[in-house]
N, CA, C and O atoms as a DFTB+ gen file, in Angstrom:
608 C
 N C O
     1  1      92.090      19.328     -86.365
     2  2      93.313      18.573     -86.366
     3  2      93.372      17.779     -87.658
     4  3      92.364      17.283     -88.163
     5  1      94.581      17.678     -88.171
     6  2      94.804      16.855     -89.357
     7  2      95.965      15.916     -89.087
     8  3      96.972      16.300     -88.492
     9  1      95.806      14.691     -89.532
    10  2      96.862      13.699     -89.422
    11  2      96.772      12.826     -90.655
    12  3      95.777      12.137     -90.880
    13  1      97.829      12.866     -91.449
    14  2      97.873      12.175     -92.728
    15  2      96.647      12.568     -93.555
    16  3      96.515      13.736     -93.922
    17  1      95.761      11.644     -93.852
    18  2      94.583      11.950     -94.664
    19  2      93.307      12.112     -93.820
    20  3      92.216      12.301     -94.359
    21  1      93.460      12.037     -92.521
    22  2      92.321      12.191     -91.610
    23  2      92.212      13.631     -91.126
    24  3      93.214      14.330     -90.971
    25  1      90.999      14.052     -90.897
    26  2      90.733      15.392     -90.370
    27  2      89.651      15.266     -89.293
    28  3      88.653      14.572     -89.482
    29  1      89.861      15.940     -88.171
    30  2      88.909      15.921     -87.069
    31  2      88.657      17.359     -86.636
    32  3      89.592      18.114     -86.370
    33  1      87.391      17.721     -86.568
    34  2      87.059      19.072     -86.092
    35  2      85.930      18.980     -85.075
    36  3      85.054      18.120     -85.168
    37  1      85.972      19.884     -84.103
    38  2      84.962      19.904     -83.047
    39  2      84.559      21.351     -82.803
    40  3      85.370      22.269     -82.926
    41  1      83.290      21.534     -82.456
    42  2      82.779      22.870     -82.154
    43  2      82.042      22.821     -80.828
    44  3      81.130      22.016     -80.645
    45  1      82.441      23.682     -79.908
    46  2      81.775      23.838     -78.627
    47  2      81.178      25.237     -78.581
    48  3      81.809      26.193     -79.032
    49  1      79.979      25.369     -78.045
    50  2      79.384      26.683     -77.817
    51  2      79.076      26.798     -76.333
    52  3      78.926      25.795     -75.635
    53  1      78.984      28.041     -75.859
    54  2      78.717      28.242     -74.445
    55  2      78.003      29.558     -74.225
    56  3      77.972      30.424     -75.098
    57  1      77.442      29.687     -73.062
    58  2      76.843      30.942     -72.622
    59  2      77.005      30.986     -71.108
    60  3      76.769      29.994     -70.418
    61  1      77.404      32.131     -70.606
    62  2      77.616      32.284     -69.169
    63  2      76.844      33.494     -68.677
    64  3      76.929      34.572     -69.265
    65  1      76.093      33.318     -67.604
    66  2      75.460      34.435     -66.923
    67  2      74.078      34.831     -67.390
    68  3      73.510      35.788     -66.861
    69  1      73.513      34.131     -68.361
    70  2      72.166      34.519     -68.792
    71  2      71.102      33.836     -67.937
    72  3      71.308      32.724     -67.451
    73  1      69.987      34.492     -67.759
    74  2      68.855      33.938     -67.023
    75  2      67.731      33.621     -67.999
    76  3      67.567      34.293     -69.018
    77  1      66.956      32.583     -67.672
    78  2      65.847      32.146     -68.522
    79  2      64.582      32.088     -67.681
    80  3      64.578      31.539     -66.580
    81  1      63.499      32.668     -68.218
    82  2      62.181      32.503     -67.601
    83  2      61.604      31.215     -68.159
    84  3      61.275      31.138     -69.343
    85  1      61.480      30.195     -67.303
    86  2      61.019      28.881     -67.734
    87  2      59.491      28.822     -67.668
    88  3      58.915      28.279     -66.725
    89  1      58.851      29.391     -68.690
    90  2      57.386      29.398     -68.778
    91  2      56.839      27.976     -68.870
    92  3      55.758      27.693     -68.352
    93  1      57.572      27.088     -69.520
    94  2      57.159      25.696     -69.624
    95  2      57.013      25.094     -68.232
    96  3      55.999      24.467     -67.924
    97  1      58.023      25.284     -67.396
    98  2      57.967      24.756     -66.035
    99  2      56.863      25.428     -65.231
   100  3      56.200      24.776     -64.425
   101  1      56.661      26.715     -65.440
   102  2      55.611      27.436     -64.721
   103  2      54.245      26.825     -65.019
   104  3      53.409      26.713     -64.123
   105  1      54.014      26.432     -66.256
   106  2      52.744      25.819     -66.633
   107  2      52.626      24.380     -66.130
   108  3      51.547      23.947     -65.724
   109  1      53.741      23.641     -66.158
   110  2      53.711      22.228     -65.798
   111  2      53.910      21.960     -64.309
   112  3      53.922      20.805     -63.883
   113  1      54.068      23.033     -63.505
   114  2      54.172      22.875     -62.057
   115  2      53.218      23.819     -61.321
   116  3      53.356      24.013     -60.113
   117  1      52.258      24.406     -62.029
   118  2      51.356      25.381     -61.403
   119  2      50.306      24.720     -60.511
   120  3      49.870      25.326     -59.532
   121  1      49.904      23.528     -60.816
   122  2      48.903      22.764     -60.052
   123  2      47.618      23.557     -59.846
   124  3      46.975      23.422     -58.805
   125  1      47.236      24.373     -60.809
   126  2      46.049      25.215     -60.645
   127  2      44.824      24.683     -61.385
   128  3      43.747      25.275     -61.309
   129  1      44.983      23.582     -62.091
   130  2      43.859      23.025     -62.834
   131  2      44.025      21.525     -62.977
   132  3      44.706      20.881     -62.179
   133  1      43.392      20.977     -64.008
   134  2      43.433      19.544     -64.226
   135  2      44.460      19.123     -65.274
   136  3      44.513      17.948     -65.636
   137  1      45.269      20.047     -65.766
   138  2      46.263      19.733     -66.794
   139  2      47.386      18.861     -66.222
   140  3      47.626      18.855     -65.014
   141  1      48.067      18.126     -67.104
   142  2      49.192      17.300     -66.676
   143  2      50.257      18.159     -66.007
   144  3      50.411      19.336     -66.331
   145  1      50.986      17.567     -65.077
   146  2      52.048      18.241     -64.341
   147  2      53.302      17.372     -64.363
   148  3      53.232      16.187     -64.687
   149  1      54.444      17.956     -64.022
   150  2      55.685      17.190     -63.959
   151  2      55.750      16.406     -62.647
   152  3      54.942      16.619     -61.743
   153  1      56.706      15.513     -62.561
   154  2      56.885      14.722     -61.345
   155  2      57.335      15.580     -60.171
   156  3      57.196      15.159     -59.023
   157  1      57.865      16.763     -60.425
   158  2      58.329      17.649     -59.353
   159  2      57.200      17.994     -58.386
   160  3      57.458      18.229     -57.205
   161  1      55.953      18.027     -58.859
   162  2      54.838      18.392     -57.980
   163  2      54.533      17.313     -56.940
   164  3      53.766      17.559     -56.009
   165  1      55.114      16.134     -57.082
   166  2      54.944      15.103     -56.054
   167  2      55.624      15.521     -54.746
   168  3      55.328      14.974     -53.684
   169  1      56.535      16.493     -54.832
   170  2      57.241      17.009     -53.652
   171  2      56.558      18.268     -53.104
   172  3      57.186      19.030     -52.368
   173  1      55.302      18.496     -53.445
   174  2      54.579      19.692     -53.004
   175  2      54.345      19.671     -51.492
   176  3      54.432      18.623     -50.852
   177  1      54.053      20.830     -50.944
   178  2      53.798      20.949     -49.508
   179  2      52.497      20.238     -49.163
   180  3      51.482      20.441     -49.830
   181  1      52.521      19.387     -48.102
   182  2      51.335      18.644     -47.696
   183  2      51.025      18.762     -46.209
   184  3      49.858      18.847     -45.829
   185  1      52.064      18.768     -45.354
   186  2      51.842      18.764     -43.904
   187  2      52.721      19.816     -43.223
   188  3      53.750      20.220     -43.765
   189  1      52.311      20.253     -42.038
   190  2      53.085      21.219     -41.255
   191  2      54.498      20.697     -41.023
   192  3      54.696      19.523     -40.710
   193  1      55.475      21.582     -41.179
   194  2      56.867      21.241     -40.929
   195  2      57.591      20.611     -42.096
   196  3      58.798      20.387     -42.013
   197  1      56.895      20.317     -43.182
   198  2      57.533      19.714     -44.345
   199  2      58.431      20.753     -45.029
   200  3      58.028      21.902     -45.206
   201  1      59.636      20.351     -45.407
   202  2      60.582      21.227     -46.089
   203  2      60.485      20.990     -47.599
   204  3      60.851      19.919     -48.083
   205  1      60.001      21.971     -48.332
   206  2      59.888      21.872     -49.789
   207  2      59.828      23.266     -50.383
   208  3      59.533      24.233     -49.681
   209  1      60.104      23.372     -51.655
   210  2      60.012      24.675     -52.339
   211  2      58.823      24.724     -53.301
   212  3      58.698      25.661     -54.089
   213  1      57.953      23.716     -53.237
   214  2      56.756      23.681     -54.081
   215  2      55.538      23.858     -53.179
   216  3      55.371      23.108     -52.217
   217  1      54.688      24.835     -53.472
   218  2      53.551      25.127     -52.584
   219  2      52.461      24.065     -52.610
   220  3      52.494      23.123     -53.401
   221  1      51.507      24.250     -51.725
   222  2      50.356      23.359     -51.613
   223  2      49.458      23.493     -52.843
   224  3      49.425      24.542     -53.485
   225  1      48.737      22.430     -53.161
   226  2      47.822      22.431     -54.307
   227  2      46.517      23.119     -53.923
   228  3      45.906      22.811     -52.900
   229  1      46.106      24.064     -54.778
   230  2      44.787      24.698     -54.657
   231  2      44.227      24.838     -56.053
   232  3      44.849      25.460     -56.914
   233  1      43.052      24.264     -56.291
   234  2      42.437      24.392     -57.609
   235  2      42.165      25.864     -57.914
   236  3      41.599      26.584     -57.091
   237  1      42.564      26.293     -59.079
   238  2      42.363      27.674     -59.508
   239  2      43.440      28.627     -58.993
   240  3      43.456      29.792     -59.390
   241  1      44.335      28.169     -58.127
   242  2      45.455      28.951     -57.604
   243  2      45.016      30.275     -56.968
   244  3      45.484      31.332     -57.392
   245  1      44.133      30.247     -55.965
   246  2      43.672      31.491     -55.336
   247  2      44.784      32.244     -54.605
   248  3      44.664      33.451     -54.396
   249  1      45.857      31.564     -54.214
   250  2      46.971      32.204     -53.512
   251  2      47.972      32.830     -54.481
   252  3      48.862      33.566     -54.055
   253  1      47.841      32.551     -55.768
   254  2      48.748      33.114     -56.772
   255  2      50.136      32.492     -56.758
   256  3      51.115      33.162     -57.088
   257  1      50.237      31.229     -56.384
   258  2      51.538      30.564     -56.314
   259  2      52.199      30.376     -57.675
   260  3      53.421      30.249     -57.747
   261  1      51.422      30.356     -58.754
   262  2      52.013      30.142     -60.069
   263  2      52.221      31.447     -60.845
   264  3      52.604      31.406     -62.014
   265  1      51.980      32.587     -60.225
   266  2      52.177      33.865     -60.918
   267  2      53.658      34.072     -61.237
   268  3      54.519      33.345     -60.742
   269  1      53.937      35.063     -62.060
   270  2      55.316      35.369     -62.442
   271  2      56.119      35.722     -61.191
   272  3      55.730      36.598     -60.417
   273  1      57.242      35.032     -61.003
   274  2      58.125      35.326     -59.871
   275  2      59.503      34.755     -60.179
   276  3      59.692      34.091     -61.198
   277  1      60.461      35.015     -59.300
   278  2      61.805      34.495     -59.523
   279  2      61.875      32.980     -59.319
   280  3      62.918      32.371     -59.558
   281  1      60.792      32.381     -58.888
   282  2      60.726      30.917     -58.787
   283  2      60.924      30.263     -60.156
   284  3      61.433      29.145     -60.245
   285  1      60.530      30.945     -61.197
   286  2      60.592      30.397     -62.558
   287  2      61.815      30.894     -63.335
   288  3      62.007      30.513     -64.489
   289  1      62.638      31.736     -62.716
   290  2      63.859      32.233     -63.366
   291  2      64.997      31.269     -63.034
   292  3      65.241      30.964     -61.867
   293  1      65.677      30.802     -64.051
   294  2      66.747      29.827     -63.860
   295  2      68.029      30.290     -64.545
   296  3      68.005      31.090     -65.479
   297  1      69.137      29.768     -64.057
   298  2      70.435      30.044     -64.676
   299  2      70.473      29.337     -66.026
   300  3      70.261      28.126     -66.100
   301  1      70.739      30.081     -67.086
   302  2      70.768      29.511     -68.429
   303  2      72.173      29.266     -68.948
   304  3      72.354      29.070     -70.149
   305  1      73.174      29.271     -68.073
   306  2      74.550      29.013     -68.502
   307  2      74.681      27.574     -68.994
   308  3      74.050      26.663     -68.456
   309  1      75.505      27.382     -70.020
   310  2      75.690      26.040     -70.555
   311  2      76.990      25.927     -71.326
   312  3      77.577      26.929     -71.735
   313  1      77.430      24.697     -71.517
   314  2      78.515      24.342     -72.421
   315  2      77.963      23.228     -73.288
   316  3      77.526      22.197     -72.776
   317  1      77.979      23.428     -74.599
   318  2      77.380      22.445     -75.513
   319  2      78.428      21.932     -76.493
   320  3      79.166      22.705     -77.104
   321  1      78.473      20.602     -76.627
   322  2      79.295      19.951     -77.643
   323  2      78.448      19.952     -78.904
   324  3      77.649      19.040     -79.118
   325  1      78.615      20.966     -79.737
   326  2      77.721      21.260     -80.846
   327  2      77.961      20.377     -82.078
   328  3      77.011      19.939     -82.728
   329  1      79.244      20.119     -82.396
   330  2      79.519      19.425     -83.648
   331  2      80.844      18.680     -83.563
   332  3      81.818      19.196     -83.016
   333  1      80.879      17.475     -84.101
   334  2      82.104      16.686     -84.238
   335  2      82.099      16.104     -85.636
   336  3      81.152      15.425     -86.034
   337  1      83.174      16.374     -86.390
   338  2      83.275      15.894     -87.771
   339  2      84.591      15.142     -87.949
   340  3      85.660      15.656     -87.619
   341  1      84.504      13.936     -88.469
   342  2      85.670      13.132     -88.799
   343  2      85.604      12.846     -90.295
   344  3      84.589      12.366     -90.799
   345  1      86.703      13.145     -91.008
   346  2      86.702      12.908     -92.451
   347  2      88.008      12.246     -92.884
   348  3      89.028      12.331     -92.201
   349  1      87.945      11.595     -94.025
   350  2      89.099      10.928     -94.608
   351  2      89.141      11.251     -96.094
   352  3      88.163      11.045     -96.812
   353  1      90.281      11.761     -96.547
   354  2      90.478      12.059     -97.970
   355  2      91.019      10.810     -98.653
   356  3      92.144      10.389     -98.381
   357  1      90.234      10.223     -99.528
   358  2      90.613       8.999    -100.234
   359  2      91.628       9.347    -101.310
   360  3      91.389      10.240    -102.123
   361  1      92.769       8.642    -101.324
   362  2      93.766       8.927    -102.368
   363  2      93.239       8.474    -103.738
   364  3      92.694       7.379    -103.878
   365  1      93.413       9.338    -104.734
   366  2      92.929       9.037    -106.085
   367  2      94.073       9.145    -107.076
   368  3      94.968       9.980    -106.947
   369  1      94.014       8.291    -108.047
   370  2      94.935       8.423    -109.164
   371  2      94.220       9.303    -110.178
   372  3      93.002       9.463    -110.101
   373  1      94.932       9.858    -111.099
   374  2      94.314      10.768    -112.071
   375  2      93.129      10.089    -112.747
   376  3      93.159       8.896    -113.050
   377  1      92.110      10.864    -112.969
   378  2      90.897      10.322    -113.566
   379  2      89.821      11.375    -113.600
   380  3      90.114      12.568    -113.687
   381  1      88.580      10.948    -113.531
   382  2      87.434      11.836    -113.611
   383  2      87.308      12.693    -112.344
   384  3      86.959      13.871    -112.427
   385  1      87.586      12.115    -111.191
   386  2      87.408      12.809    -109.922
   387  2      88.683      13.532    -109.503
   388  3      89.788      13.011    -109.654
   389  1      88.510      14.737    -108.975
   390  2      89.654      15.498    -108.449
   391  2      89.805      15.310    -106.944
   392  3      90.846      15.636    -106.374
   393  1      88.778      14.791    -106.312
   394  2      88.846      14.557    -104.876
   395  2      87.698      13.691    -104.414
   396  3      86.616      13.706    -105.001
   397  1      87.941      12.935    -103.356
   398  2      86.910      12.095    -102.774
   399  2      87.129      12.080    -101.262
   400  3      88.202      11.732    -100.770
   401  1      86.096      12.463    -100.558
   402  2      86.197      12.525     -99.100
   403  2      85.002      11.799     -98.485
   404  3      83.860      11.980     -98.908
   405  1      85.285      10.982     -97.488
   406  2      84.257      10.281     -96.729
   407  2      84.226      10.927     -95.342
   408  3      85.273      11.163     -94.740
   409  1      83.015      11.213     -94.835
   410  2      82.942      11.906     -93.547
   411  2      81.784      11.394     -92.700
   412  3      80.821      10.817     -93.205
   413  1      81.911      11.623     -91.399
   414  2      80.860      11.305     -90.430
   415  2      80.730      12.515     -89.510
   416  3      81.731      13.097     -89.093
   417  1      79.484      12.890     -89.196
   418  2      79.225      14.083     -88.399
   419  2      78.226      13.751     -87.290
   420  3      77.271      13.004     -87.498
   421  1      78.465      14.316     -86.121
   422  2      77.514      14.250     -85.017
   423  2      77.225      15.671     -84.552
   424  3      78.154      16.455     -84.355
   425  1      75.955      16.013     -84.374
   426  2      75.571      17.367     -83.957
   427  2      74.777      17.314     -82.657
   428  3      74.035      16.364     -82.411
   429  1      74.940      18.344     -81.828
   430  2      74.246      18.471     -80.535
   431  2      74.461      17.225     -79.683
   432  3      73.507      16.595     -79.228
   433  1      75.720      16.884     -79.477
   434  2      76.073      15.636     -78.806
   435  2      75.865      15.667     -77.295
   436  3      75.450      14.666     -76.712
   437  1      76.145      16.801     -76.653
   438  2      76.073      16.843     -75.207
   439  2      75.916      18.290     -74.739
   440  3      76.505      19.201     -75.321
   441  1      75.122      18.497     -73.692
   442  2      74.962      19.829     -73.100
   443  2      75.148      19.724     -71.597
   444  3      74.468      18.941     -70.935
   445  1      76.062      20.506     -71.063
   446  2      76.288      20.571     -69.623
   447  2      75.639      21.839     -69.097
   448  3      76.041      22.943     -69.464
   449  1      74.628      21.687     -68.232
   450  2      73.889      22.834     -67.714
   451  2      73.127      22.431     -66.453
   452  3      72.903      21.247     -66.204
   453  1      72.740      23.411     -65.675
   454  2      71.872      23.139     -64.522
   455  2      70.432      23.558     -64.831
   456  3      69.557      23.467     -63.970
   457  1      70.192      24.014     -66.059
   458  2      68.856      24.443     -66.484
   459  2      67.900      23.256     -66.484
   460  3      68.255      22.190     -66.989
   461  1      66.696      23.410     -65.932
   462  2      65.730      22.318     -65.813
   463  2      64.904      22.098     -67.075
   464  3      64.229      21.075     -67.192
   465  1      64.942      23.032     -68.020
   466  2      64.197      22.877     -69.262
   467  2      64.899      21.923     -70.210
   468  3      65.925      21.333     -69.873
   469  1      64.327      21.779     -71.411
   470  2      64.894      20.860     -72.388
   471  2      66.249      21.305     -72.899
   472  3      67.182      20.503     -72.955
   473  1      66.374      22.563     -73.270
   474  2      67.597      23.044     -73.904
   475  2      67.764      24.538     -73.601
   476  3      66.879      25.322     -73.944
   477  1      68.869      24.956     -72.971
   478  2      69.047      26.375     -72.664
   479  2      69.404      27.220     -73.892
   480  3      69.396      28.449     -73.818
   481  1      69.713      26.580     -75.007
   482  2      70.032      27.297     -76.244
   483  2      68.805      27.226     -77.146
   484  3      68.620      26.249     -77.872
   485  1      67.975      28.252     -77.102
   486  2      66.733      28.227     -77.862
   487  2      66.436      29.620     -78.399
   488  3      67.047      30.606     -77.987
   489  1      65.502      29.678     -79.310
   490  2      65.038      30.954     -79.842
   491  2      63.546      30.840     -80.111
   492  3      63.124      30.100     -80.999
   493  1      62.751      31.574     -79.343
   494  2      61.304      31.546     -79.509
   495  2      60.889      32.472     -80.632
   496  3      60.025      32.138     -81.442
   497  1      61.512      33.640     -80.672
   498  2      61.101      34.673     -81.612
   499  2      62.278      35.579     -81.947
   500  3      63.286      35.589     -81.240
   501  1      62.146      36.331     -83.015
   502  2      63.155      37.324     -83.361
   503  2      62.882      38.650     -82.653
   504  3      63.703      39.565     -82.712
   505  1      61.744      38.756     -81.990
   506  2      61.379      39.959     -81.249
   507  2      62.182      40.017     -79.950
   508  3      62.152      39.054     -79.183
   509  1      62.894      41.104     -79.675
   510  2      63.687      41.205     -78.436
   511  2      62.860      41.035     -77.166
   512  3      63.417      40.672     -76.130
   513  1      61.554      41.283     -77.210
   514  2      60.716      41.104     -76.027
   515  2      60.527      39.635     -75.669
   516  3      60.103      39.319     -74.557
   517  1      60.838      38.733     -76.600
   518  2      60.690      37.309     -76.351
   519  2      61.984      36.610     -75.974
   520  3      61.976      35.414     -75.683
   521  1      63.099      37.338     -75.972
   522  2      64.379      36.724     -75.627
   523  2      64.363      36.238     -74.187
   524  3      63.861      36.929     -73.300
   525  1      64.907      35.062     -73.954
   526  2      65.043      34.539     -72.608
   527  2      63.792      33.913     -72.027
   528  3      63.738      33.649     -70.826
   529  1      62.776      33.668     -72.858
   530  2      61.544      33.040     -72.381
   531  2      61.412      31.679     -73.062
   532  3      61.254      31.593     -74.279
   533  1      61.479      30.626     -72.264
   534  2      61.327      29.268     -72.786
   535  2      59.856      28.895     -72.691
   536  3      59.361      28.554     -71.617
   537  1      59.166      28.960     -73.816
   538  2      57.726      28.700     -73.853
   539  2      57.442      27.476     -74.720
   540  3      57.028      27.607     -75.872
   541  1      57.664      26.305     -74.171
   542  2      57.412      25.039     -74.855
   543  2      58.162      24.936     -76.179
   544  3      57.597      24.510     -77.187
   545  1      59.440      25.329     -76.173
   546  2      60.264      25.294     -77.373
   547  2      60.791      23.884     -77.581
   548  3      61.262      23.247     -76.639
   549  1      60.713      23.399     -78.813
   550  2      61.241      22.080     -79.141
   551  2      62.766      22.132     -79.077
   552  3      63.372      23.012     -79.688
   553  1      63.397      21.211     -78.352
   554  2      64.854      21.239     -78.240
   555  2      65.526      20.849     -79.550
   556  3      64.919      20.213     -80.412
   557  1      66.788      21.241     -79.683
   558  2      67.559      20.853     -80.855
   559  2      67.838      19.356     -80.775
   560  3      68.178      18.842     -79.709
   561  1      67.698      18.667     -81.879
   562  2      67.845      17.215     -81.887
   563  2      69.303      16.806     -82.039
   564  3      70.107      17.509     -82.653
   565  1      69.621      15.657     -81.467
   566  2      70.935      15.053     -81.668
   567  2      70.871      14.367     -83.026
   568  3      69.956      13.588     -83.292
   569  1      71.846      14.659     -83.886
   570  2      71.818      14.165     -85.258
   571  2      73.150      13.530     -85.623
   572  3      74.210      14.049     -85.273
   573  1      73.094      12.410     -86.325
   574  2      74.287      11.743     -86.837
   575  2      74.075      11.501     -88.331
   576  3      72.991      11.103     -88.758
   577  1      75.113      11.746     -89.112
   578  2      75.020      11.415     -90.521
   579  2      76.398      11.150     -91.110
   580  3      77.420      11.595     -90.587
   581  1      76.393      10.416     -92.204
   582  2      77.635      10.113     -92.919
   583  2      77.441      10.537     -94.363
   584  3      76.312      10.654     -94.839
   585  1      78.544      10.768     -95.055
   586  2      78.425      11.205     -96.429
   587  2      79.702      11.053     -97.218
   588  3      80.755      10.700     -96.688
   589  1      79.577      11.328     -98.482
   590  2      80.705      11.302     -99.400
   591  2      80.688      12.597    -100.189
   592  3      79.655      13.008    -100.719
   593  1      81.854      13.236    -100.259
   594  2      81.989      14.460    -101.042
   595  2      82.885      14.139    -102.237
   596  3      84.018      13.682    -102.083
   597  1      82.351      14.390    -103.419
   598  2      83.064      14.059    -104.650
   599  2      83.419      15.356    -105.365
   600  3      82.559      16.204    -105.606
   601  1      84.701      15.496    -105.702
   602  2      85.160      16.647    -106.484
   603  2      85.310      16.262    -107.939
   604  3      85.971      15.276    -108.266
   605  1      84.693      17.043    -108.814
   606  2      84.770      16.737    -110.249
   607  2      85.721      17.653    -110.974
   608  3      85.898      17.527    -112.186
């Protein structure tokens, strides 16, 4: 959008219908050793009749509760507010500069998703065999910056 000397642009990205194997969650909720776990394991099965989707704790996982299964497959659909840019073209009289623009940008502002991992928009590898596997991937950071663009 443009109004007088102001310009505003926004970019949204989305994905619908993809599934993600959350290897990170599989490791952090396996309860098969002494490694740190997420708070979700506090809801693990403990007594007869308890309603939960997290199994009982067994050291070494002899029952195979943490093996590959659809328990770790999650809906990876999302809507992401990827970029917002606001700029202002400063009016100039004839001189050395042909243009001057002041701008502010925000990136990765918001993600709407039901995915339990950090970020459903990730890339572990360029190998097609690694697509859709979230293996402790660092999420994209929220970034803000301002700047000046000078035309000579």
